[in-house]
C-alpha positions in Angstrom: 23.8 -26.5 -3.2 25.7 -27.2 0.0 28.7 -25.5 1.4 28.8 -22.2 -0.4 27.7 -18.7 0.6 25.5 -17.2 -2.0 23.3 -16.1 -1.1 3.8 -7.2 -1.8 0.0 -6.5 -2.8 -3.7 -6.9 -4.2 -5.4 -10.3 -4.7 -3.6 -13.7 -4.3 -4.8 -16.8 -2.5 -5.0 -17.6 1.1 -4.4 -21.1 2.0 -5.8 -22.5 5.1 -4.6 -25.8 6.5 -6.4 -27.5 9.3 -4.6 -30.1 11.3 -5.6 -32.1 14.3 -2.3 -33.6 15.4 -1.3 -36.0 18.1 1.4 -38.5 18.8 1.4 -41.5 21.0 4.4 -42.3 23.2 6.2 -45.4 22.0 9.3 -47.4 22.9 10.2 -48.0 19.3 12.4 -45.5 17.4 10.7 -44.3 14.3 12.3 -42.7 11.2 13.2 -39.1 11.9 10.6 -36.5 10.9 10.6 -32.7 11.4 12.9 -31.2 14.0 11.9 -33.4 16.9 13.9 -35.1 18.2 16.7 -33.2 16.4 19.7 -33.3 18.5 19.4 -37.0 19.2 22.7 -38.4 18.1 21.5 -42.0 18.4 19.2 -41.3 15.5 21.8 -39.3 13.5 24.1 -42.3 13.8 21.6 -44.8 12.3 20.8 -44.2 8.7 17.8 -46.5 8.9 16.2 -43.8 11.1 17.2 -40.8 9.1 13.9 -40.2 7.3 14.2 -36.6 6.1 17.3 -35.9 8.2 20.5 -35.0 6.4 18.7 -34.0 3.2 20.2 -30.9 1.6 19.4 -29.5 -1.9 16.7 -32.2 -2.7 15.6 -33.2 -6.2 12.4 -35.2 -6.6 11.2 -37.7 -9.2 8.3 -40.2 -9.3 9.0 -43.9 -10.2 6.3 -46.5 -10.0 4.7 -46.5 -6.5 7.6 -44.4 -5.1 8.7 -40.8 -4.9 12.5 -40.6 -4.9 14.7 -37.8 -3.6 18.3 -37.3 -4.5 20.4 -34.9 -2.4 23.8 -33.5 -1.7 26.7 -35.4 0.0 26.2 -33.9 3.5 25.2 -35.3 6.8 25.5 -34.8 10.5 29.0 -36.1 11.3 29.7 -37.1 7.7 28.1 -40.5 8.3 26.9 -41.0 4.7 28.9 -42.7 1.9 29.9 -40.2 -0.9 28.2 -40.3 -4.2 24.7 -38.6 -4.0 22.2 -39.7 -1.3 19.0 -41.5 -2.4 15.7 -41.7 -0.4 12.2 -43.0 -1.3 8.7 -42.7 0.0 5.2 -43.9 -1.0 3.4 -40.9 0.6 5.8 -38.0 0.8 5.6 -38.3 4.6 7.7 -41.3 5.6 11.1 -41.5 3.9 13.6 -44.4 3.7 17.3 -43.8 3.1 18.6 -46.0 0.3 22.3 -45.2 0.1 24.4 -43.7 -2.6 23.9 -43.4 -6.3 27.6 -44.3 -7.0 29.0 -47.5 -5.6 32.7 -46.5 -6.1 32.7 -42.7 -5.8 36.5 -42.3 -5.8 36.9 -44.2 -9.2 33.6 -43.5 -10.8 33.9 -39.8 -10.4 37.6 -39.3 -10.6 37.3 -36.7 -13.4 35.1 -34.3 -11.4 37.1 -35.0 -8.2 40.3 -33.8 -10.0 38.7 -30.8 -11.7 37.0 -29.4 -8.6 39.9 -30.3 -6.3 37.7 -32.4 -3.9 39.6 -33.6 -0.9 38.3 -37.0 0.0 39.8 -37.2 3.5 37.7 -34.0 4.2 34.7 -36.0 2.9 34.2 -33.5 0.0 31.5 -34.9 -2.2 28.9 -34.1 -4.9 26.4 -31.3 -4.6 22.8 -30.5 -5.7 21.8 -33.4 -8.0 18.8 -33.4 -10.3 17.4 -36.4 -12.2 15.2 -37.0 -15.1 14.0 -40.1 -17.0 14.7 -40.1 -20.8 14.4 -43.0 -23.2 14.4 -45.7 -20.5 17.5 -44.2 -18.8 17.6 -42.3 -15.6 19.9 -39.4 -16.1 21.5 -38.0 -13.0 23.1 -34.5 -13.1 25.3 -33.4 -10.2 27.8 -30.7 -9.4 31.3 -30.7 -7.9 32.9 -27.8 -6.2 34.3 -26.6 -2.9 33.1 -23.8 -0.5 33.4 -20.4 -2.1 35.1 -21.7 -5.3 34.2 -21.1 -8.9 36.3 -24.1 -10.0 33.3 -26.2 -10.5 31.6 -28.6 -12.9 28.3 -30.3 -13.6 28.5 -33.9 -14.8 26.1 -36.6 -16.0 25.6 -40.2 -15.0 23.1 -42.8 -16.2 21.4 -46.0 -15.0 18.6 -48.3 -16.0 17.7 -48.6 -12.3 16.6 -45.5 -10.5 18.6 -46.6 -7.4 21.7 -47.3 -9.4 24.5 -48.0 -9.6 25.1 -45.1 -11.9 27.6 -45.0 -14.7 29.6 -41.8 -15.1 29.2 -40.3 -18.6 31.3 -37.1 -18.4 31.3 -33.4 -17.6 28.5 -31.3 -19.1 29.8 -27.9 -18.3 32.7 -26.5 -16.2 33.8 -23.2 -14.8 36.9 -21.6 -13.3 37.7 -18.4 -11.5 36.4 -15.4 -13.4 35.2 -17.4 -16.4 31.6 -18.1 -17.1 28.7 -18.8 -14.7 29.5 -21.1 -11.8 28.8 -24.7 -12.9 26.7 -25.8 -10.0 23.1 -26.5 -9.1 21.7 -28.1 -12.2 17.9 -28.0 -12.6 16.2 -29.8 -15.5 13.0 -28.7 -17.1 11.1 -29.6 -20.3 9.6 -26.8 -22.4 6.0 -27.0 -23.4 7.3 -28.0 -26.9 9.2 -31.0 -25.4 12.7 -29.5 -25.4 15.0 -30.4 -22.5 16.8 -27.5 -20.7 19.1 -27.1 -17.7 19.2 -24.1 -15.4 22.3 -23.7 -13.3 24.5 -21.2 -11.6 25.0 -19.2 -8.4 26.1 -15.8 -7.2 29.2 -16.2 -9.4 27.6 -14.8 -12.6 23.9 -15.5 -11.9 21.5 -18.2 -13.1 21.8 -19.4 -16.7 19.7 -21.7 -19.0 21.0 -24.0 -21.7 19.3 -26.4 -24.0 20.3 -30.1 -23.8 20.5 -32.7 -26.5 17.7 -35.1 -25.7 19.7 -38.1 -27.1 23.0 -37.5 -25.4 22.0 -35.5 -22.3 24.8 -33.0 -23.0 24.6 -29.4 -24.2 23.0 -29.2 -27.7 25.5 -28.4 -30.4 26.0 -24.6 -30.7 23.8 -24.1 -27.7 24.4 -20.7 -26.2 23.4 -20.4 -22.5 21.4 -17.4 -21.6 21.3 -15.6 -18.3 17.9 -15.5 -16.6 18.5 -14.2 -13.1 21.1 -12.4 -11.0 24.7 -11.6 -11.9 27.3 -9.3 -10.4 27.6 -11.5 -7.3 24.0 -11.2 -6.3 23.2 -13.8 -3.7 21.0 -16.0 -5.8 21.3 -19.8 -6.5 19.5 -23.1 -6.4 17.2 -22.7 -9.5 14.1 -24.8 -10.2 11.8 -24.2 -13.1 8.4 -25.8 -13.7 5.9 -25.2 -16.6 2.2 -25.2 -15.6 -0.1 -25.5 -18.6 -3.2 -24.1 -16.8 -1.5 -20.7 -16.7 0.9 -21.1 -19.6 3.7 -19.8 -17.4 7.2 -21.0 -16.6 7.9 -20.5 -12.9 11.4 -19.9 -11.7 12.1 -20.7 -8.0 15.5 -19.6 -6.6 17.1 -19.1 -3.2 18.5 -15.9 -1.9 21.0 -15.4 0.9 23.4 -17.5 2.9 22.4 -21.2 3.1 22.9 -21.6 6.9 21.9 -18.1 7.9 19.2 -16.3 5.9 18.2 -18.5 2.9 14.8 -17.7 1.5 12.8 -18.9 -1.5 11.9 -16.5 -4.2 9.7 -16.8 -7.4 9.2 -15.2 -10.8 7.4 -16.3 -14.0 7.7 -16.0 -17.7 5.7 -16.9 -20.8 9.0 -18.1 -22.4 11.4 -20.6 -21.0 14.3 -18.2 -21.7 12.6 -15.3 -19.8 12.3 -12.6 -19.0 11.2 -13.8 -15.5 9.2 -11.2 -13.7 7.8 -11.1 -10.1 4.4 -10.0 -9.1 5.4 -6.3 -9.3 6.9 -6.7 -12.8 10.5 -6.6 -11.6 12.9 -8.5 -13.9 15.1 -11.2 -12.3 17.8 -10.3 -14.8 18.2 -6.9 -13.1 21.3 -7.8 -11.0 21.1 -4.5 -9.0 17.5 -5.3 -7.9 18.4 -9.0 -7.2 21.5 -8.0 -5.3 19.5 -5.8 -2.9 16.6 -8.3 -2.6 14.2 -6.1 -4.4 13.3 -8.5 -7.2 11.7 -11.9 -6.8 8.5 -12.7 -4.9 9.4 -14.0 -1.5 7.4 -17.1 -0.8 9.0 -17.9 2.5 12.0 -17.2 4.7 12.9 -18.2 8.3 10.1 -18.1 10.7 9.0 -19.0 14.2 5.3 -18.8 15.4 6.2 -19.4 19.0 8.1 -17.1 21.4 10.6 -19.7 22.5 13.0 -20.2 19.6 15.3 -22.3 21.7 13.0 -25.3 21.5 13.6 -27.6 18.5 9.9 -28.2 18.0 8.8 -24.6 18.7 7.1 -24.1 15.3 10.0 -22.4 13.7 12.5 -23.1 10.9 15.6 -21.2 9.8 17.0 -20.6 6.3 14.6 -22.6 4.0 15.9 -23.0 0.5 17.1 -24.8 -2.6 13.7 -26.3 -3.4 12.6 -28.8 -6.0 9.1 -28.8 -7.5 6.8 -31.9 -7.8 3.6 -31.8 -9.9 1.8 -35.1 -9.3 -1.5 -35.0 -11.2 -3.5 -32.2 -9.6 -1.2 -32.1 -6.5 1.7 -29.7 -6.3 4.5 -29.6 -3.8 7.8 -28.0 -3.1 10.6 -29.9 -1.2 13.4 -27.9 0.4 16.0 -28.1 3.1 15.8 -26.2 6.3 17.6 -25.6 9.6 16.5 -24.9 13.1 17.0 -21.7 15.2 17.5 -23.9 18.2 20.3 -26.2 17.0 23.7 -26.0 15.3 23.7 -25.7 11.6 24.9 -29.3 11.0 21.4 -30.4 11.9 19.4 -29.9 8.7 16.4 -31.7 7.2 13.9 -31.7 4.4 10.4 -30.2 4.4 7.7 -31.2 2.0 5.0 -28.5 1.6 1.9 -28.4 -0.5 1.3 -25.4 -2.8 -1.5 -24.4 -5.1 -2.2 -21.6 -7.6 -4.5 -18.8 -6.7 -6.9 -17.3 -9.2 -4.2 -14.8 -10.3 -1.8 -17.6 -11.2 0.7 -17.4 -8.4 1.7 -20.3 -6.0 1.0 -20.0 -2.3 2.9 -22.3 0.1 1.5 -24.1 3.1 3.0 -22.9 6.4 3.0 -26.5 7.7 4.8 -29.5 6.5 2.8 -31.9 4.4 0.9 -34.7 6.3 -1.6 -35.9 3.7 -3.9 -32.8 3.5 -6.4 -32.6 0.7 -8.5 -29.9 -0.9 -11.7 -30.6 1.1 -14.3 -28.1 2.5 -13.1 -26.8 5.9 -14.5 -24.3 8.3 -12.1 -21.6 9.5 -12.3 -21.8 13.3 -12.6 -18.6 15.3 -9.9 -17.9 17.9 -6.5 -16.3 18.5 -4.0 -16.7 15.6 -0.3 -16.0 15.3 0.8 -14.4 12.1 4.2 -14.2 10.3 4.7 -11.5 7.7 7.4 -12.7 5.3 7.9 -9.3 3.7 10.7 -9.1 1.0 13.8 -8.9 3.1 16.5 -11.6 3.4 16.0 -12.3 7.1 18.4 -14.0 9.5 15.9 -14.0 12.4 12.3 -14.7 12.4 9.9 -11.9 11.8 7.9 -10.9 14.9 4.9 -13.2 15.4 1.8 -10.9 15.4 -1.5 -11.7 17.3 -4.9 -11.4 15.7 -8.4 -12.8 16.7 -10.7 -14.2 14.0 -14.4 -14.6 14.6 -17.6 -14.4 12.6 -16.0 -13.0 9.4 -13.9 -10.3 11.2 -10.3 -10.3 12.4 -8.9 -7.8 14.9 -5.6 -7.2 16.7 -2.2 -6.4 15.1 -4.0 -6.5 11.7 -7.7 -5.9 11.0 -10.1 -6.8 8.3 -12.9 -9.1 7.2 -13.1 -12.5 5.6 -15.6 -15.0 4.1 -15.4 -18.6 3.1 -17.1 -19.6 -0.1 -17.4 -22.6 -2.4 -16.3 -24.9 0.4 -12.5 -24.3 0.2 -12.1 -20.7 -1.1 -11.6 -17.6 1.0 -12.0 -13.9 0.3 -10.7 -11.3 2.7 -10.0 -7.7 3.0 -6.8 -6.8 5.0 -6.6 -3.1 5.8 -8.6 -2.4 2.7 -6.6 -4.6 0.4 -8.4 -7.6 -1.3 -7.1 -11.2 -1.0 -8.4 -14.4 -2.4 -7.5 -18.0 -1.7 -8.2 -21.6 -0.8 -9.1 -23.7 2.2 -8.0 -27.3 2.7 -8.0 -29.8 5.4 -5.3 -31.9 7.0 -5.8 -35.3 8.7 -4.6 -36.1 12.2 -0.9 -36.6 12.4 0.3 -40.2 12.1 2.3 -41.8 14.9 6.0 -40.8 14.4 5.3 -37.3 13.1 7.2 -35.4 15.7 6.8 -31.8 15.0 3.6 -30.1 16.4 3.1 -33.4 18.2 1.1 -32.3 21.3 -1.6 -30.1 19.9 -3.8 -29.7 16.8 -3.4 -26.7 14.5 -5.1 -24.7 11.8 -2.9 -22.6 9.6 -3.3 -20.2 6.7 -1.0 -18.7 4.1 -1.9 -15.5 2.4 -0.5 -13.6 -0.6 -1.5 -10.2 -1.8 -1.6 -9.3 -5.5 1.8 -7.6 -5.2 3.3 -10.8 -3.8 3.6 -10.3 -0.1 3.0 -13.4 2.0 1.5 -13.8 5.4 1.1 -17.0 7.4 -1.1 -17.7 10.3 -1.3 -20.5 12.9 -4.0 -21.4 15.4 -3.8 -24.0 18.1 -6.9 -26.1 18.4 
């Protein structure tokens, strides 16, 4: 959501992304991409150039030839119309802003505006939407609240057209101070049996799960929500759940920390949609004391910077990644999340799309580079000097120190030492200080014109996770 404060290991895969990237100078302004040229107000003022810019709390769905993202009512300078932002893309790389889901926000959403106490002159809008298609209808769920308030609600709207306009159907669940879980951040998921569920909540009471009526889209009669994570004001929010049949696990993604300071993405899994959700060390996400101190939930990524100069907007670093959505597109898997920059004020925020894949132990590992069309093809791991980021399990407001190692001929030395070998074209096995790791290798095509981060140099990158769930990323300049 937007505008609230809420917030390893033995064998897991190592992803290696190889990218030869370059960008040609051009007089034509292209849709915004990455954090370069973040800070250019001429782009921020023109919605046709936004691309991923101004995406907060994304939700993704496929429709025909397009991927669609719906996101929170927030933008640099409040330049967007209220009523849930919509974007679309054919390749997950170039995004087109399409306007708002509601055409008359003030009247269409009068009930939620009144309940949550939204002040339209302050440009208070809707938060953290999620969308699903059911029976020929697109069902759009969204939340309404104000910063730091528990006077919140989640409501439903429907349309036959994915781009709307959407017709308001009513409030699904509401909350007030001291009563029930905070009614924000809806996240929809189908069980393996076909049932429809919604996860929701924040540090006010934790993350909860409720079954929905597939016909109406509202809570099923006599449905009793169950708590699946957090509680006791633990800084956890922004749930996303996905079921992956190849492992027969439900994966719960959440965000810890403060959204503009130290947001970070955590993960746990369960055999049952209702939980318990456990991390790689068996810690239960329902243990509020552990969640509150950041000692439960496998940390997939936090803020990071591979370069020493964090003042540069394109320095290779991002701050406070969080509130992700999950896309399973055939054999391809992605997370989409919002992120900020260490170099710029917090009102500059954007969306990252990152590929992830399962290791042989059944845990996702995330690419350290934004998606640019990479595939799972055989790739050699080049020798040379790499920068490493160890994500650890803390909720970090500053980037971890970038460590230096040298990889060559199956051996790496420097701040960390060990051995590695590539096998079966795109898999890797390595030993790091005696601990075994296993993973994948995949390639990345040359960056297209208009991709503005990492524009001057090619890169190879890897992402490692140990069996206990600690993640390390590496980056190499070609």
